[in-house]
A tleap script that builds the chain and sets N, CA, C and O, in Angstrom:
source leaprc.protein.ff14SB
mol = sequence {
  NMET SER VAL ASP LEU SER ALA ASP TYR ARG
  PRO SER VAL LYS GLU GLY PHE MET ASN GLU
  LYS MET THR GLU TYR PHE ARG ARG LYS LEU
  LEU LYS TRP ARG GLY GLU LEU LEU ASP GLU
  SER SER GLU THR LEU GLN HIE LEU GLN GLU
  GLY VAL VAL THR GLU PRO ASP MET SER ASP
  ARG ALA SER ILE GLU THR ASP ARG SER LEU
  GLU LEU ARG THR ARG ASP ARG ALA ARG LYS
  LEU ILE SER LYS ILE ASP GLU ALA LEU ASP
  ARG ILE ALA LYS GLY THR TYR GLY TYR CYS
  GLU GLU THR SER GLU PRO ILE SER LEU SER
  ARG LEU GLU ALA ARG PRO ILE ALA THR LEU
  SER LEU GLU ALA GLN GLU ARG HIE GLU ARG
  MET GLU LYS THR HIE ARG ASP CGLU
}
set mol.1.N position { 10.051 16.690 -12.033 }
set mol.1.CA position { 11.205 15.840 -12.210 }
set mol.1.C position { 11.001 15.040 -13.492 }
set mol.1.O position { 9.979 14.372 -13.652 }
set mol.2.N position { 11.946 15.103 -14.385 }
set mol.2.CA position { 11.857 14.388 -15.650 }
set mol.2.C position { 12.989 13.372 -15.742 }
set mol.2.O position { 14.065 13.664 -16.263 }
set mol.3.N position { 12.729 12.189 -15.233 }
set mol.3.CA position { 13.724 11.132 -15.222 }
set mol.3.C position { 13.292 10.090 -16.236 }
set mol.3.O position { 12.150 9.629 -16.225 }
set mol.4.N position { 14.216 9.722 -17.114 }
set mol.4.CA position { 13.932 8.730 -18.139 }
set mol.4.C position { 14.171 7.330 -17.580 }
set mol.4.O position { 15.296 6.972 -17.232 }
set mol.5.N position { 13.091 6.539 -17.497 }
set mol.5.CA position { 13.196 5.168 -17.005 }
set mol.5.C position { 12.826 4.206 -18.120 }
set mol.5.O position { 11.793 4.371 -18.768 }
set mol.6.N position { 13.652 3.216 -18.344 }
set mol.6.CA position { 13.283 2.187 -19.305 }
set mol.6.C position { 12.244 1.279 -18.661 }
set mol.6.O position { 12.154 1.205 -17.436 }
set mol.7.N position { 11.465 0.595 -19.478 }
set mol.7.CA position { 10.390 -0.261 -18.964 }
set mol.7.C position { 10.925 -1.402 -18.110 }
set mol.7.O position { 10.219 -1.909 -17.238 }
set mol.8.N position { 12.164 -1.809 -18.355 }
set mol.8.CA position { 12.713 -2.942 -17.603 }
set mol.8.C position { 13.631 -2.511 -16.458 }
set mol.8.O position { 14.330 -3.344 -15.881 }
set mol.9.N position { 13.634 -1.229 -16.129 }
set mol.9.CA position { 14.485 -0.747 -15.033 }
set mol.9.C position { 14.028 -1.343 -13.710 }
set mol.9.O position { 12.834 -1.371 -13.411 }
set mol.10.N position { 14.977 -1.813 -12.926 }
set mol.10.CA position { 14.757 -2.263 -11.561 }
set mol.10.C position { 15.880 -1.697 -10.704 }
set mol.10.O position { 17.044 -1.758 -11.101 }
set mol.11.N position { 15.558 -1.149 -9.539 }
set mol.11.CA position { 16.600 -0.619 -8.655 }
set mol.11.C position { 17.605 -1.701 -8.293 }
set mol.11.O position { 17.261 -2.878 -8.179 }
set mol.12.N position { 18.842 -1.286 -8.117 }
set mol.12.CA position { 19.914 -2.226 -7.792 }
set mol.12.C position { 20.734 -1.679 -6.629 }
set mol.12.O position { 20.878 -0.468 -6.464 }
set mol.13.N position { 21.266 -2.600 -5.828 }
set mol.13.CA position { 22.122 -2.183 -4.717 }
set mol.13.C position { 23.438 -1.607 -5.229 }
set mol.13.O position { 24.191 -0.996 -4.470 }
set mol.14.N position { 23.712 -1.805 -6.517 }
set mol.14.CA position { 24.960 -1.298 -7.102 }
set mol.14.C position { 24.911 0.201 -7.377 }
set mol.14.O position { 25.951 0.826 -7.582 }
set mol.15.N position { 23.723 0.777 -7.383 }
set mol.15.CA position { 23.604 2.217 -7.638 }
set mol.15.C position { 23.401 2.964 -6.327 }
set mol.15.O position { 23.097 2.352 -5.303 }
set mol.16.N position { 23.563 4.251 -6.353 }
set mol.16.CA position { 23.377 5.063 -5.151 }
set mol.16.C position { 21.955 4.960 -4.637 }
set mol.16.O position { 20.995 5.057 -5.402 }
set mol.17.N position { 21.827 4.757 -3.312 }
set mol.17.CA position { 20.506 4.573 -2.719 }
set mol.17.C position { 19.653 5.817 -2.895 }
set mol.17.O position { 20.094 6.933 -2.618 }
set mol.18.N position { 18.446 5.618 -3.353 }
set mol.18.CA position { 17.435 6.644 -3.603 }
set mol.18.C position { 17.951 7.783 -4.490 }
set mol.18.O position { 17.689 8.959 -4.238 }
set mol.19.N position { 18.687 7.400 -5.530 }
set mol.19.CA position { 19.056 8.385 -6.542 }
set mol.19.C position { 17.788 8.766 -7.319 }
set mol.19.O position { 16.714 8.222 -7.060 }
set mol.20.N position { 17.911 9.690 -8.257 }
set mol.20.CA position { 16.732 10.181 -8.980 }
set mol.20.C position { 15.969 9.070 -9.689 }
set mol.20.O position { 14.739 9.027 -9.651 }
set mol.21.N position { 16.711 8.167 -10.339 }
set mol.21.CA position { 16.071 7.075 -11.069 }
set mol.21.C position { 15.294 6.153 -10.123 }
set mol.21.O position { 14.150 5.786 -10.391 }
set mol.22.N position { 15.929 5.798 -9.036 }
set mol.22.CA position { 15.309 4.891 -8.066 }
set mol.22.C position { 14.074 5.548 -7.444 }
set mol.22.O position { 13.029 4.915 -7.300 }
set mol.23.N position { 14.206 6.792 -7.089 }
set mol.23.CA position { 13.089 7.523 -6.488 }
set mol.23.C position { 11.918 7.597 -7.469 }
set mol.23.O position { 10.766 7.387 -7.089 }
set mol.24.N position { 12.220 7.893 -8.715 }
set mol.24.CA position { 11.168 7.971 -9.733 }
set mol.24.C position { 10.523 6.606 -9.945 }
set mol.24.O position { 9.309 6.521 -10.134 }
set mol.25.N position { 11.304 5.557 -9.917 }
set mol.25.CA position { 10.779 4.201 -10.055 }
set mol.25.C position { 9.730 3.921 -8.965 }
set mol.25.O position { 8.636 3.440 -9.261 }
set mol.26.N position { 10.069 4.222 -7.722 }
set mol.26.CA position { 9.141 3.964 -6.622 }
set mol.26.C position { 7.950 4.918 -6.665 }
set mol.26.O position { 6.837 4.533 -6.306 }
set mol.27.N position { 8.173 6.151 -7.096 }
set mol.27.CA position { 7.060 7.105 -7.226 }
set mol.27.C position { 6.041 6.568 -8.227 }
set mol.27.O position { 4.839 6.582 -7.959 }
set mol.28.N position { 6.511 6.101 -9.365 }
set mol.28.CA position { 5.612 5.547 -10.388 }
set mol.28.C position { 4.921 4.277 -9.890 }
set mol.28.O position { 3.735 4.066 -10.144 }
set mol.29.N position { 5.659 3.452 -9.194 }
set mol.29.CA position { 5.095 2.207 -8.644 }
set mol.29.C position { 3.951 2.535 -7.679 }
set mol.29.O position { 2.890 1.912 -7.728 }
set mol.30.N position { 4.174 3.509 -6.809 }
set mol.30.CA position { 3.153 3.913 -5.849 }
set mol.30.C position { 1.940 4.532 -6.549 }
set mol.30.O position { 0.799 4.240 -6.189 }
set mol.31.N position { 2.182 5.375 -7.539 }
set mol.31.CA position { 1.074 5.998 -8.272 }
set mol.31.C position { 0.242 4.960 -9.021 }
set mol.31.O position { -0.985 5.052 -9.063 }
set mol.32.N position { 0.912 3.978 -9.607 }
set mol.32.CA position { 0.201 2.910 -10.320 }
set mol.32.C position { -0.663 2.114 -9.346 }
set mol.32.O position { -1.829 1.835 -9.628 }
set mol.33.N position { -0.094 1.753 -8.210 }
set mol.33.CA position { -0.813 1.002 -7.189 }
set mol.33.C position { -2.023 1.795 -6.700 }
set mol.33.O position { -3.115 1.249 -6.539 }
set mol.34.N position { -1.813 3.086 -6.469 }
set mol.34.CA position { -2.887 3.963 -5.996 }
set mol.34.C position { -4.019 4.008 -7.029 }
set mol.34.O position { -5.195 3.925 -6.676 }
set mol.35.N position { -3.652 4.141 -8.301 }
set mol.35.CA position { -4.642 4.173 -9.376 }
set mol.35.C position { -5.450 2.887 -9.447 }
set mol.35.O position { -6.666 2.918 -9.636 }
set mol.36.N position { -4.771 1.757 -9.295 }
set mol.36.CA position { -5.469 0.465 -9.314 }
set mol.36.C position { -6.460 0.360 -8.161 }
set mol.36.O position { -7.578 -0.123 -8.340 }
set mol.37.N position { -6.051 0.810 -6.983 }
set mol.37.CA position { -6.945 0.764 -5.821 }
set mol.37.C position { -8.161 1.671 -6.017 }
set mol.37.O position { -9.279 1.308 -5.652 }
set mol.38.N position { -7.935 2.850 -6.595 }
set mol.38.CA position { -9.055 3.775 -6.846 }
set mol.38.C position { -10.008 3.202 -7.881 }
set mol.38.O position { -11.224 3.342 -7.747 }
set mol.39.N position { -9.465 2.552 -8.924 }
set mol.39.CA position { -10.314 1.914 -9.941 }
set mol.39.C position { -11.170 0.821 -9.312 }
set mol.39.O position { -12.366 0.725 -9.587 }
set mol.40.N position { -10.553 -0.002 -8.469 }
set mol.40.CA position { -11.285 -1.072 -7.794 }
set mol.40.C position { -12.380 -0.493 -6.895 }
set mol.40.O position { -13.478 -1.044 -6.814 }
set mol.41.N position { -12.079 0.609 -6.226 }
set mol.41.CA position { -13.072 1.241 -5.358 }
set mol.41.C position { -14.257 1.742 -6.164 }
set mol.41.O position { -15.405 1.604 -5.742 }
set mol.42.N position { -13.981 2.318 -7.316 }
set mol.42.CA position { -15.057 2.807 -8.187 }
set mol.42.C position { -15.928 1.653 -8.660 }
set mol.42.O position { -17.153 1.762 -8.699 }
set mol.43.N position { -15.287 0.548 -9.018 }
set mol.43.CA position { -16.037 -0.629 -9.461 }
set mol.43.C position { -16.917 -1.160 -8.329 }
set mol.43.O position { -18.067 -1.536 -8.556 }
set mol.44.N position { -16.378 -1.190 -7.122 }
set mol.44.CA position { -17.146 -1.678 -5.971 }
set mol.44.C position { -18.344 -0.783 -5.714 }
set mol.44.O position { -19.453 -1.267 -5.485 }
set mol.45.N position { -18.119 0.520 -5.753 }
set mol.45.CA position { -19.208 1.462 -5.515 }
set mol.45.C position { -20.303 1.277 -6.553 }
set mol.45.O position { -21.489 1.254 -6.223 }
set mol.46.N position { -19.898 1.147 -7.802 }
set mol.46.CA position { -20.872 0.943 -8.877 }
set mol.46.C position { -21.617 -0.379 -8.662 }
set mol.46.O position { -22.835 -0.441 -8.830 }
set mol.47.N position { -20.896 -1.421 -8.297 }
set mol.47.CA position { -21.502 -2.727 -8.057 }
set mol.47.C position { -22.495 -2.663 -6.899 }
set mol.47.O position { -23.578 -3.243 -6.975 }
set mol.48.N position { -22.128 -1.963 -5.831 }
set mol.48.CA position { -23.020 -1.851 -4.676 }
set mol.48.C position { -24.281 -1.055 -5.022 }
set mol.48.O position { -25.365 -1.364 -4.530 }
set mol.49.N position { -24.138 -0.025 -5.873 }
set mol.49.CA position { -25.297 0.774 -6.264 }
set mol.49.C position { -26.230 -0.020 -7.177 }
set mol.49.O position { -27.450 0.126 -7.106 }
set mol.50.N position { -25.654 -0.853 -8.026 }
set mol.50.CA position { -26.461 -1.671 -8.933 }
set mol.50.C position { -27.141 -2.810 -8.194 }
set mol.50.O position { -28.217 -3.261 -8.586 }
set mol.51.N position { -26.519 -3.265 -7.136 }
set mol.51.CA position { -26.954 -4.482 -6.473 }
set mol.51.C position { -28.096 -4.333 -5.497 }
set mol.51.O position { -28.219 -5.148 -4.583 }
set mol.52.N position { -28.933 -3.332 -5.650 }
set mol.52.CA position { -30.052 -3.159 -4.736 }
set mol.52.C position { -31.204 -4.039 -5.228 }
set mol.52.O position { -32.203 -3.556 -5.760 }
set mol.53.N position { -31.028 -5.337 -5.031 }
set mol.53.CA position { -32.035 -6.307 -5.440 }
set mol.53.C position { -32.593 -6.942 -4.172 }
set mol.53.O position { -31.844 -7.298 -3.263 }
set mol.54.N position { -33.885 -7.075 -4.125 }
set mol.54.CA position { -34.489 -7.729 -2.976 }
set mol.54.C position { -34.731 -9.190 -3.316 }
set mol.54.O position { -35.555 -9.525 -4.167 }
set mol.55.N position { -34.007 -10.029 -2.643 }
set mol.55.CA position { -34.118 -11.476 -2.827 }
set mol.55.C position { -35.219 -11.991 -1.918 }
set mol.55.O position { -35.223 -11.713 -0.719 }
set mol.56.N position { -36.152 -12.740 -2.487 }
set mol.56.CA position { -37.212 -13.279 -1.634 }
set mol.56.C position { -36.709 -14.376 -0.685 }
set mol.56.O position { -37.236 -14.540 0.416 }
set mol.57.N position { -35.702 -15.114 -1.114 }
set mol.57.CA position { -35.176 -16.197 -0.299 }
set mol.57.C position { -34.242 -15.634 0.770 }
set mol.57.O position { -33.324 -14.874 0.463 }
set mol.58.N position { -34.481 -16.008 2.024 }
set mol.58.CA position { -33.693 -15.486 3.131 }
set mol.58.C position { -32.213 -15.865 3.029 }
set mol.58.O position { -31.347 -15.039 3.316 }
set mol.59.N position { -31.916 -17.092 2.629 }
set mol.59.CA position { -30.508 -17.500 2.544 }
set mol.59.C position { -29.788 -16.766 1.411 }
set mol.59.O position { -28.606 -16.448 1.535 }
set mol.60.N position { -30.493 -16.496 0.309 }
set mol.60.CA position { -29.882 -15.718 -0.782 }
set mol.60.C position { -29.611 -14.288 -0.323 }
set mol.60.O position { -28.558 -13.720 -0.613 }
set mol.61.N position { -30.564 -13.723 0.390 }
set mol.61.CA position { -30.418 -12.361 0.906 }
set mol.61.C position { -29.243 -12.288 1.882 }
set mol.61.O position { -28.455 -11.344 1.838 }
set mol.62.N position { -29.128 -13.281 2.760 }
set mol.62.CA position { -28.022 -13.324 3.721 }
set mol.62.C position { -26.686 -13.456 3.008 }
set mol.62.O position { -25.701 -12.837 3.412 }
set mol.63.N position { -26.647 -14.251 1.959 }
set mol.63.CA position { -25.423 -14.424 1.176 }
set mol.63.C position { -25.020 -13.112 0.503 }
set mol.63.O position { -23.842 -12.755 0.483 }
set mol.64.N position { -25.989 -12.408 -0.039 }
set mol.64.CA position { -25.720 -11.112 -0.687 }
set mol.64.C position { -25.211 -10.106 0.341 }
set mol.64.O position { -24.272 -9.359 0.066 }
set mol.65.N position { -25.816 -10.082 1.509 }
set mol.65.CA position { -25.386 -9.158 2.565 }
set mol.65.C position { -23.979 -9.490 3.042 }
set mol.65.O position { -23.192 -8.585 3.319 }
set mol.66.N position { -23.658 -10.761 3.140 }
set mol.66.CA position { -22.311 -11.173 3.534 }
set mol.66.C position { -21.294 -10.718 2.500 }
set mol.66.O position { -20.229 -10.210 2.852 }
set mol.67.N position { -21.619 -10.901 1.222 }
set mol.67.CA position { -20.731 -10.457 0.144 }
set mol.67.C position { -20.528 -8.949 0.183 }
set mol.67.O position { -19.410 -8.465 0.006 }
set mol.68.N position { -21.606 -8.206 0.415 }
set mol.68.CA position { -21.511 -6.748 0.480 }
set mol.68.C position { -20.644 -6.312 1.662 }
set mol.68.O position { -19.826 -5.400 1.542 }
set mol.69.N position { -20.831 -6.965 2.782 }
set mol.69.CA position { -20.043 -6.645 3.966 }
set mol.69.C position { -18.557 -6.890 3.702 }
set mol.69.O position { -17.709 -6.082 4.079 }
set mol.70.N position { -18.259 -7.996 3.061 }
set mol.70.CA position { -16.878 -8.306 2.717 }
set mol.70.C position { -16.295 -7.270 1.758 }
set mol.70.O position { -15.153 -6.837 1.917 }
set mol.71.N position { -17.093 -6.877 0.760 }
set mol.71.CA position { -16.632 -5.842 -0.183 }
set mol.71.C position { -16.352 -4.529 0.536 }
set mol.71.O position { -15.355 -3.864 0.256 }
set mol.72.N position { -17.218 -4.161 1.447 }
set mol.72.CA position { -17.029 -2.898 2.175 }
set mol.72.C position { -15.793 -2.950 3.061 }
set mol.72.O position { -15.071 -1.959 3.159 }
set mol.73.N position { -15.533 -4.083 3.707 }
set mol.73.CA position { -14.322 -4.211 4.528 }
set mol.73.C position { -13.079 -4.128 3.645 }
set mol.73.O position { -12.082 -3.506 4.013 }
set mol.74.N position { -13.152 -4.761 2.481 }
set mol.74.CA position { -12.031 -4.710 1.542 }
set mol.74.C position { -11.782 -3.273 1.093 }
set mol.74.O position { -10.632 -2.842 1.006 }
set mol.75.N position { -12.840 -2.537 0.809 }
set mol.75.CA position { -12.704 -1.135 0.390 }
set mol.75.C position { -12.151 -0.287 1.525 }
set mol.75.O position { -11.376 0.638 1.282 }
set mol.76.N position { -12.534 -0.586 2.751 }
set mol.76.CA position { -12.011 0.166 3.886 }
set mol.76.C position { -10.508 -0.055 4.015 }
set mol.76.O position { -9.758 0.886 4.276 }
set mol.77.N position { -10.068 -1.306 3.830 }
set mol.77.CA position { -8.626 -1.587 3.856 }
set mol.77.C position { -7.923 -0.850 2.719 }
set mol.77.O position { -6.828 -0.318 2.898 }
set mol.78.N position { -8.560 -0.823 1.549 }
set mol.78.CA position { -7.974 -0.122 0.402 }
set mol.78.C position { -7.868 1.376 0.696 }
set mol.78.O position { -6.880 2.014 0.330 }
set mol.79.N position { -8.881 1.933 1.354 }
set mol.79.CA position { -8.858 3.367 1.700 }
set mol.79.C position { -7.674 3.672 2.614 }
set mol.79.O position { -6.976 4.668 2.425 }
set mol.80.N position { -7.453 2.804 3.608 }
set mol.80.CA position { -6.320 2.991 4.512 }
set mol.80.C position { -4.998 2.833 3.766 }
set mol.80.O position { -4.029 3.538 4.049 }
set mol.81.N position { -4.965 1.915 2.822 }
set mol.81.CA position { -3.766 1.692 2.030 }
set mol.81.C position { -3.471 2.904 1.140 }
set mol.81.O position { -2.314 3.295 0.986 }
set mol.82.N position { -4.503 3.487 0.564 }
set mol.82.CA position { -4.336 4.694 -0.259 }
set mol.82.C position { -3.746 5.818 0.584 }
set mol.82.O position { -2.899 6.576 0.112 }
set mol.83.N position { -4.191 5.922 1.818 }
set mol.83.CA position { -3.655 6.935 2.728 }
set mol.83.C position { -2.158 6.700 2.968 }
set mol.83.O position { -1.373 7.648 2.982 }
set mol.84.N position { -1.769 5.435 3.155 }
set mol.84.CA position { -0.353 5.114 3.354 }
set mol.84.C position { 0.451 5.372 2.084 }
set mol.84.O position { 1.604 5.797 2.158 }
set mol.85.N position { -0.140 5.123 0.934 }
set mol.85.CA position { 0.537 5.411 -0.335 }
set mol.85.C position { 0.759 6.910 -0.455 }
set mol.85.O position { 1.837 7.348 -0.855 }
set mol.86.N position { -0.254 7.701 -0.110 }
set mol.86.CA position { -0.127 9.166 -0.148 }
set mol.86.C position { 0.988 9.639 0.786 }
set mol.86.O position { 1.732 10.562 0.456 }
set mol.87.N position { 1.096 9.006 1.946 }
set mol.87.CA position { 2.162 9.362 2.886 }
set mol.87.C position { 3.533 9.014 2.293 }
set mol.87.O position { 4.495 9.765 2.454 }
set mol.88.N position { 3.611 7.871 1.609 }
set mol.88.CA position { 4.877 7.483 0.968 }
set mol.88.C position { 5.233 8.464 -0.150 }
set mol.88.O position { 6.399 8.829 -0.303 }
set mol.89.N position { 4.250 8.888 -0.922 }
set mol.89.CA position { 4.499 9.873 -1.984 }
set mol.89.C position { 4.958 11.200 -1.382 }
set mol.89.O position { 5.800 11.891 -1.956 }
set mol.90.N position { 4.406 11.548 -0.233 }
set mol.90.CA position { 4.828 12.760 0.478 }
set mol.90.C position { 6.286 12.630 0.932 }
set mol.90.O position { 7.055 13.588 0.846 }
set mol.91.N position { 6.661 11.433 1.419 }
set mol.91.CA position { 8.052 11.207 1.826 }
set mol.91.C position { 8.990 11.305 0.621 }
set mol.91.O position { 10.118 11.779 0.750 }
set mol.92.N position { 8.529 10.860 -0.541 }
set mol.92.CA position { 9.346 11.003 -1.755 }
set mol.92.C position { 9.569 12.485 -2.034 }
set mol.92.O position { 10.691 12.909 -2.312 }
set mol.93.N position { 8.504 13.267 -1.959 }
set mol.93.CA position { 8.606 14.710 -2.211 }
set mol.93.C position { 9.545 15.385 -1.217 }
set mol.93.O position { 10.247 16.330 -1.575 }
set mol.94.N position { 9.565 14.909 0.026 }
set mol.94.CA position { 10.418 15.493 1.061 }
set mol.94.C position { 11.846 14.945 1.041 }
set mol.94.O position { 12.737 15.487 1.696 }
set mol.95.N position { 12.054 13.865 0.283 }
set mol.95.CA position { 13.387 13.272 0.215 }
set mol.95.C position { 13.697 12.306 1.347 }
set mol.95.O position { 14.860 11.966 1.565 }
set mol.96.N position { 12.679 11.857 2.069 }
set mol.96.CA position { 12.905 10.930 3.183 }
set mol.96.C position { 12.458 9.513 2.867 }
set mol.96.O position { 12.590 8.621 3.705 }
set mol.97.N position { 11.932 9.299 1.674 }
set mol.97.CA position { 11.438 7.968 1.300 }
set mol.97.C position { 12.585 6.953 1.261 }
set mol.97.O position { 13.686 7.248 0.795 }
set mol.98.N position { 12.294 5.761 1.760 }
set mol.98.CA position { 13.274 4.683 1.703 }
set mol.98.C position { 14.164 4.599 2.924 }
set mol.98.O position { 15.001 3.703 3.025 }
set mol.99.N position { 13.992 5.517 3.843 }
set mol.99.CA position { 14.808 5.519 5.061 }
set mol.99.C position { 13.926 5.190 6.260 }
set mol.99.O position { 12.802 5.680 6.366 }
set mol.100.N position { 14.430 4.375 7.139 }
set mol.100.CA position { 13.711 3.931 8.327 }
set mol.100.C position { 13.370 5.132 9.215 }
set mol.100.O position { 14.236 5.955 9.514 }
set mol.101.N position { 12.126 5.225 9.627 }
set mol.101.CA position { 11.695 6.325 10.498 }
set mol.101.C position { 12.305 6.229 11.893 }
set mol.101.O position { 12.406 7.229 12.604 }
set mol.102.N position { 12.708 5.031 12.277 }
set mol.102.CA position { 13.264 4.827 13.610 }
set mol.102.C position { 14.779 5.025 13.652 }
set mol.102.O position { 15.305 5.658 14.567 }
set mol.103.N position { 15.474 4.477 12.655 }
set mol.103.CA position { 16.940 4.471 12.689 }
set mol.103.C position { 17.584 5.394 11.647 }
set mol.103.O position { 18.784 5.662 11.712 }
set mol.104.N position { 16.805 5.869 10.710 }
set mol.104.CA position { 17.273 6.694 9.580 }
set mol.104.C position { 18.179 5.917 8.619 }
set mol.104.O position { 18.773 6.501 7.712 }
set mol.105.N position { 18.281 4.610 8.820 }
set mol.105.CA position { 19.061 3.756 7.921 }
set mol.105.C position { 18.224 3.449 6.680 }
set mol.105.O position { 16.994 3.473 6.741 }
set mol.106.N position { 18.884 3.160 5.549 }
set mol.106.CA position { 18.125 2.783 4.349 }
set mol.106.C position { 17.337 1.491 4.575 }
set mol.106.O position { 17.827 0.550 5.198 }
set mol.107.N position { 16.121 1.465 4.061 }
set mol.107.CA position { 15.300 0.249 4.064 }
set mol.107.C position { 15.749 -0.566 2.855 }
set mol.107.O position { 15.965 -0.002 1.783 }
set mol.108.N position { 15.890 -1.865 3.005 }
set mol.108.CA position { 16.400 -2.689 1.899 }
set mol.108.C position { 15.502 -2.575 0.663 }
set mol.108.O position { 14.284 -2.430 0.768 }
set mol.109.N position { 16.135 -2.644 -0.496 }
set mol.109.CA position { 15.389 -2.557 -1.748 }
set mol.109.C position { 14.388 -3.700 -1.874 }
set mol.109.O position { 13.283 -3.508 -2.381 }
set mol.110.N position { 14.771 -4.881 -1.414 }
set mol.110.CA position { 13.845 -6.014 -1.512 }
set mol.110.C position { 12.588 -5.751 -0.667 }
set mol.110.O position { 11.484 -6.124 -1.064 }
set mol.111.N position { 12.757 -5.117 0.485 }
set mol.111.CA position { 11.599 -4.779 1.325 }
set mol.111.C position { 10.747 -3.711 0.650 }
set mol.111.O position { 9.520 -3.804 0.657 }
set mol.112.N position { 11.379 -2.704 0.070 }
set mol.112.CA position { 10.627 -1.651 -0.617 }
set mol.112.C position { 9.919 -2.187 -1.848 }
set mol.112.O position { 8.815 -1.745 -2.167 }
set mol.113.N position { 10.538 -3.133 -2.543 }
set mol.113.CA position { 9.879 -3.757 -3.698 }
set mol.113.C position { 8.630 -4.494 -3.245 }
set mol.113.O position { 7.574 -4.382 -3.868 }
set mol.114.N position { 8.752 -5.250 -2.157 }
set mol.114.CA position { 7.631 -6.042 -1.651 }
set mol.114.C position { 6.571 -5.168 -0.994 }
set mol.114.O position { 5.377 -5.445 -1.112 }
set mol.115.N position { 6.993 -4.128 -0.312 }
set mol.115.CA position { 6.088 -3.244 0.418 }
set mol.115.C position { 6.550 -1.800 0.267 }
set mol.115.O position { 7.218 -1.258 1.149 }
set mol.116.N position { 6.191 -1.179 -0.858 }
set mol.116.CA position { 6.695 0.179 -1.131 }
set mol.116.C position { 6.245 1.247 -0.140 }
set mol.116.O position { 6.751 2.369 -0.169 }
set mol.117.N position { 5.300 0.911 0.737 }
set mol.117.CA position { 4.858 1.880 1.747 }
set mol.117.C position { 5.581 1.691 3.072 }
set mol.117.O position { 5.250 2.352 4.057 }
set mol.118.N position { 6.567 0.792 3.108 }
set mol.118.CA position { 7.297 0.508 4.348 }
set mol.118.C position { 7.935 1.783 4.906 }
set mol.118.O position { 8.489 2.600 4.171 }
set mol.119.N position { 7.841 1.922 6.220 }
set mol.119.CA position { 8.455 3.078 6.883 }
set mol.119.C position { 9.560 2.649 7.839 }
set mol.119.O position { 10.307 3.483 8.350 }
set mol.120.N position { 9.660 1.339 8.077 }
set mol.120.CA position { 10.666 0.812 8.992 }
set mol.120.C position { 11.510 -0.240 8.278 }
set mol.120.O position { 11.018 -0.966 7.414 }
set mol.121.N position { 12.775 -0.310 8.648 }
set mol.121.CA position { 13.620 -1.380 8.130 }
set mol.121.C position { 13.088 -2.695 8.688 }
set mol.121.O position { 12.303 -2.696 9.636 }
set mol.122.N position { 13.503 -3.791 8.117 }
set mol.122.CA position { 13.040 -5.093 8.578 }
set mol.122.C position { 13.356 -5.300 10.059 }
set mol.122.O position { 12.518 -5.777 10.824 }
set mol.123.N position { 14.572 -4.934 10.449 }
set mol.123.CA position { 14.985 -5.102 11.843 }
set mol.123.C position { 14.128 -4.249 12.775 }
set mol.123.O position { 13.686 -4.725 13.821 }
set mol.124.N position { 13.895 -3.006 12.407 }
set mol.124.CA position { 13.084 -2.112 13.232 }
set mol.124.C position { 11.640 -2.612 13.296 }
set mol.124.O position { 11.004 -2.538 14.348 }
set mol.125.N position { 11.123 -3.119 12.178 }
set mol.125.CA position { 9.761 -3.660 12.149 }
set mol.125.C position { 9.640 -4.872 13.071 }
set mol.125.O position { 8.665 -5.007 13.809 }
set mol.126.N position { 10.638 -5.748 13.020 }
set mol.126.CA position { 10.624 -6.926 13.890 }
set mol.126.C position { 10.667 -6.519 15.366 }
set mol.126.O position { 9.956 -7.096 16.188 }
set mol.127.N position { 11.502 -5.523 15.705 }
set mol.127.CA position { 11.562 -5.020 17.081 }
set mol.127.C position { 10.199 -4.472 17.506 }
set mol.127.O position { 9.711 -4.742 18.603 }
set mol.128.N position { 9.613 -3.707 16.615 }
set mol.128.CA position { 8.309 -3.099 16.871 }
set mol.128.C position { 7.255 -4.184 17.128 }
set mol.128.O position { 6.456 -4.067 18.056 }
set mol.129.N position { 7.256 -5.228 16.310 }
set mol.129.CA position { 6.285 -6.313 16.474 }
set mol.129.C position { 6.528 -7.100 17.753 }
set mol.129.O position { 5.578 -7.517 18.416 }
set mol.130.N position { 7.801 -7.307 18.107 }
set mol.130.CA position { 8.101 -7.994 19.374 }
set mol.130.C position { 7.592 -7.182 20.563 }
set mol.130.O position { 7.019 -7.732 21.503 }
set mol.131.N position { 7.808 -5.871 20.511 }
set mol.131.CA position { 7.340 -4.998 21.595 }
set mol.131.C position { 5.813 -5.027 21.683 }
set mol.131.O position { 5.255 -5.082 22.779 }
set mol.132.N position { 5.135 -4.990 20.527 }
set mol.132.CA position { 3.673 -5.059 20.527 }
set mol.132.C position { 3.192 -6.356 21.161 }
set mol.132.O position { 2.270 -6.362 21.976 }
set mol.133.N position { 3.838 -7.461 20.772 }
set mol.133.CA position { 3.451 -8.776 21.300 }
set mol.133.C position { 3.691 -8.834 22.810 }
set mol.133.O position { 2.861 -9.363 23.549 }
set mol.134.N position { 4.803 -8.300 23.261 }
set mol.134.CA position { 5.127 -8.296 24.677 }
set mol.134.C position { 4.078 -7.523 25.465 }
set mol.134.O position { 3.619 -7.983 26.510 }
set mol.135.N position { 3.700 -6.357 24.968 }
set mol.135.CA position { 2.719 -5.536 25.684 }
set mol.135.C position { 1.310 -6.112 25.585 }
set mol.135.O position { 0.494 -5.929 26.488 }
set mol.136.N position { 1.030 -6.805 24.493 }
set mol.136.CA position { -0.285 -7.411 24.317 }
set mol.136.C position { -0.439 -8.611 25.246 }
set mol.136.O position { -1.532 -8.874 25.745 }
set mol.137.N position { 0.649 -9.337 25.479 }
set mol.137.CA position { 0.613 -10.538 26.331 }
set mol.137.C position { 0.539 -10.216 27.824 }
set mol.137.O position { 0.210 -11.089 28.628 }
set mol.138.N position { 0.838 -8.989 28.196 }
set mol.138.CA position { 0.845 -8.627 29.622 }
set mol.138.C position { -0.538 -8.470 30.187 }
set mol.138.O position { -0.691 -8.168 31.371 }
savepdb mol mol.pdb
quit
């Protein structure tokens, strides 16, 4: 797909939902985000490999281990996020991106801008969260 996008292009409710330009905009946004996450993961891996220092002080060692644990949890979240980005890119390829998985209604542009991996409309997401809370409280 060869769609010409200007650097200042932003999707608008005035244009057809998920037209070629809009779809390409979100595809590029997702790819950029994915690239940033992969770069951060590479930096973390390199940092963890370099950081094999044995600290004689127990509190320093504990602090280093806490930092490493936090970095690993952050990378795990990033890995899961990359998976969701890949799923969103797959939905773009299939032509289903931007539509609620529950209602098939368009997801608002503001929601997609804020969370380009969204699979549910705001209303459907709120219903889903209420149901989760209800079942969790039982």
